[in-house]
FITI-271171 format. One record per residue: residue in three letters; x, y, z of N, C-alpha, C in turn. Coordinates in steps of 0.02 Angstrom, whole numbers, plus 50000, padded with zeros to 5 digits. Atoms other than C-alpha are relative to their C-alpha. Example, Ala and Ser with C-alpha at 12.3 -4.5 7.8 and 13.67 -1.06 7.14 Angstrom:
// residues 2
ALA500454994150000506154977550390500455006050000;SER499584994149997506844994750357499615005550037;
//
This chain:
// residues 159
MET500055000249928511454977848096499395004050024;LYS500584996049981510154991848109499354996449986;ILE500615003750018508874980948020499874994550051;ALA500075005449951509194966648142499745002850066;LEU500244996949938508964978248292499285002349994;LEU500694997850010507374985748219499534994149999;THR500425006050003506684968448182499914997150069;LEU500035002649932507114962548358499555004350043;SER500424995449961506314978048435499274999349981;SER500695000950023504744975848329499704993550026;LEU500245006549975504594957448377499885000350075;SER500104999449927504804961848561499345003550015;LEU500634996549989503374974248551499404995649982;LEU500545004450020502304961548459499854994850054;PHE500105005049948502574948248593499725003150063;LEU500264996849940502264960448735499265001949991;SER500704998050010500634966248655499534994049997;CYS500435005950002500004948248644499704998450068;GLU500275001449934499764947548832499365004050009;ARG500654996849990497984951748882500095006850033;GLU499944993349973497834970348912499735000350071;GLY500224999149931497734974349097500084993850043;SER499955006049958498094956649154500485001150057;GLY499584999349942498834955549326499905006550038;LYS500124993649967498124972349375499414999350047;CYS500535000749950497084973449531499445005149990;THR500534995250014496034987349455499454997149956;GLU500505003250043495094975349341499444996950041;THR500575003149968493354969649390499864993249967;ASN500155006750026492984951049371499604996450054;ILE500455003049951491484943349461499614994449966;SER500365005750029490694926349430499265001649995;THR500724999650009488914925249365499764993149980;ALA500295006550017487744910449339500024998649925;ALA500025000950073487774913349150500704998949970;ARG499315000250025489674913049134500334993350015;SER499585005849986490914898649122500705002550014;SER499304998149987492694899249187500444993949990;HIS499515005350012494184887549198500334997850065;ASN499575002449945495344877749313499634998550065;ARG500405001949941493974871349430500424995850047;GLY499655003849949494714865049592500715002250012;GLU499324997649991496384873949571499995006650040;ASP499944993949961497014888449677499965006149954;CYS500134994250043496274903649588500525005650012;SER499554994549983497434915649679500714999049974;SER499335000950028498964907749598500085004049935;CYS499984995750061498514917849440499645006650010;HIS500414994049992497214930549497500225004050061;THR499704995949947498354941049606500475005049966;SER499594994750028499444956449579500624997349965;GLY499425001950039500744954149443499954993349964;LYS500105006450034500064937349383499565001149938;LYS500354999250065499164934049217499244999950004;GLY500735000349995497384931649282499685006949997;ARG500364993650006496104945249246499705001950067;GLY500244997649935495844954449410500304996250058;CYS499755003149939496414950849586499414997950043;PHE500575002549963495164939649673500085001050075;THR499994999349928494724943749852499684993950033;VAL500335006249977493604928349873499934995649938;CYS500035004450059493684913149758500034992750022;GLY499975007249987493484894349750499554996149954;SER500415004650040492564879449678499624995450048;ALA500375004949960491254867349741499664995149953;PHE500295005450039490464851149684499354997650032;GLN500615003149974488814842049702500214994350047;LYS499875005349951488664827949829500434994349971;ASP499605005350031489444815549704500745001849997;GLN499324997449997491044826049721500345000449932;LYS499734999450068491254826649531499645005349959;THR500414995350038489824837049460500085007150028;PRO499924993149975490154855949471499355002650030;MET500594996949969488974865149587499805006049959;GLN500274994350037487864877449496499375002450037;ASN500614997349969486374888349543500085000550076;ALA499854999349928487164892049711500375006750010;VAL499614994049982487974906849800500444998550060;MET499565000449942489384908649923499935006650037;VAL500044994049959489214920950067500504999350059;LEU499604999849939490294926150214499565003250053;PHE500424997249947489434929250379500405000650065;THR499694999249934489894934750554499534997150052;ARG500395002849945489314927250717500075004450062;GLU500014996149938488854935650880500604997950043;ASN499415001149957490404937350991500524995649966;ASP499535004050039491354928350851500064992850026;LEU500015006949976490844911450923499724995449946;PRO500245004650052490614896350807499264998450004;ASP500715001449994488864893450876499595006250016;GLY500344993749987488424911850899499495001649945;LYS500524997850047486924919850815500325003749942;ILE499744996650059487264925650636499795007450004;THR500144992849992487404944650641500045003849934;SER499984996650065487834949550461500214995049946;VAL499845004250057487994941850289500245004449942;SER499734996250057489024947950140499544999549939;LYS500355000450064488354951049966500144993049971;PRO499895006750028488094933849884500455000149938;ILE499575000950058489414928249759499744993949962;PRO500305005750036488584917449625500524995149972;PHE499605005150034489304901249559499905000749926;ASP500085000050072489644900549374499864992949975;LYS500175006550029489274886049255500544994850013;SER499455004749989490974878349294500074997950073;GLY499975001649929490644877249482500495004350038;ASN499544995249967491794891949523499625006250023;PHE500254993549978491414907749621500615004450011;TYR499444995549992492524923149624499765007249995;THR500144992950004492514941849647500645004050012;THR499464995249989493714956349638499775005750046;GLU500274994849956492594966849749500354999750068;THR499694999649934493314972649914499524997050052;ILE500395003349948492674961050050500464998450058;SER499625001849941493324959650225499844992750018;PHE500135007049984493534941250266500274998050068;ALA499745001649933494364942250436499424998350046;ASN500505002549953493344932550565499324998949967;LYS500615001650036492064927950434499964992549990;TYR500145007150011491274910850412499704999349930;PRO500285000950066490974905050233499424995050000;ALA500575004550008489354896550180499814999749927;ILE500255000850068488684889650017499254998550006;ILE500735000849999486814891249987499794997749931;SER500255002950062486024880249855499284997850012;GLY500705001449988484134880449849499845000950074;LYS500164999749928483544876550027500574997550043;ASP499445002849963485214868850077500555005150011;THR499444995749983486594878250165500544995850032;SER499425003449971488324871250200500465005450027;MET499584994949968489364881350324500664996950023;MET499365002149973491194880050367499975001250076;SER500064999549927491334876950554500475005150031;GLY499534995249973492824888350578500025006449959;ALA499934993650034493154906350534500625000049955;LEU499414999250042494334911150395500555003350041;THR499464997249960496034915350465500425005049962;ASN499554995450034497084923450330499875001049926;ASN500164998750070496314922250157499314997149983;ALA500645002650023494744918750059500094996949931;SER499865003950060495554908649921499884992750019;CYS500225006449972494594892849964500384994049973;ASN499665005750029495484881249843500734999550021;LYS499325000549975497144885249924500044994250049;CYS500035005749953496634872650059499544994449974;HIS500515004950022495084864049984500134998049928;ALA499835002350067495844855349834500214992750004;THR499825007150003496274837849777500654998750037;ASN499365000949966498054840049840500085004850059;GLY499984995249945497594852549977499984996750068;SER500025002649932497594850750164499304998050022;GLN500695001749986495684849450164499684997149937;ASP500365002850057494474839850052499715005749958;PRO500354995050041493734849249904499315001350029;ILE500654998049976492104858349942499464996449960;TYR500565003250034490544848249902499385000250044;SER500644999749964488714848449949499914993850043;GLN500165005549955488184837750095499324997149984;TYR500705001850013486414836450023499904997349930;
//
C-alpha cells in the first residue's frame, strides 16, 4: 500500500511539473516581435493568455490581422492605440502608444501595461494606416470580436 501511495504521489508531481513553468502568471513578459512566430492566428488570444490559464503571460493588447486577400497573415506592420482631441472620432490625434509589432504569424500581443480606455486602434503597414472608427470600450483583445465567428469581420488591410 505504501508503495502504491508513493508511486501515485511521484506520478502526480511528474505530471504537475510537465506544465510550462510560470504559465498563467501575469508576471511573465511576452511581447510579439517581427522575428518571432506564434500560433492560433485569428483566435481569441485572451482565452489562454489571461490569469490562471495556460498561455505564457497575460496579454493586455492582442489580435491578428491579414493582408487585403483576407488569408495571408499581415507582417512588417505595427499596431498602435491613439487618443483623439476631446475623445471625438474625427478629433485631432493627441497621443500614440508604443508600437506593438506583428510577428511572422500575423499576430500582435504584449503583456506590457497599456491603458486602452477611450483609445482608438490602428494598424500601420508601410505607408498605409487602417484605423478603427470607434474607441475601444472594455478590452483590447481584438480577436474577441474580430474573428471568423466573431461579431465583427477579421481585421485585414484595406490596401
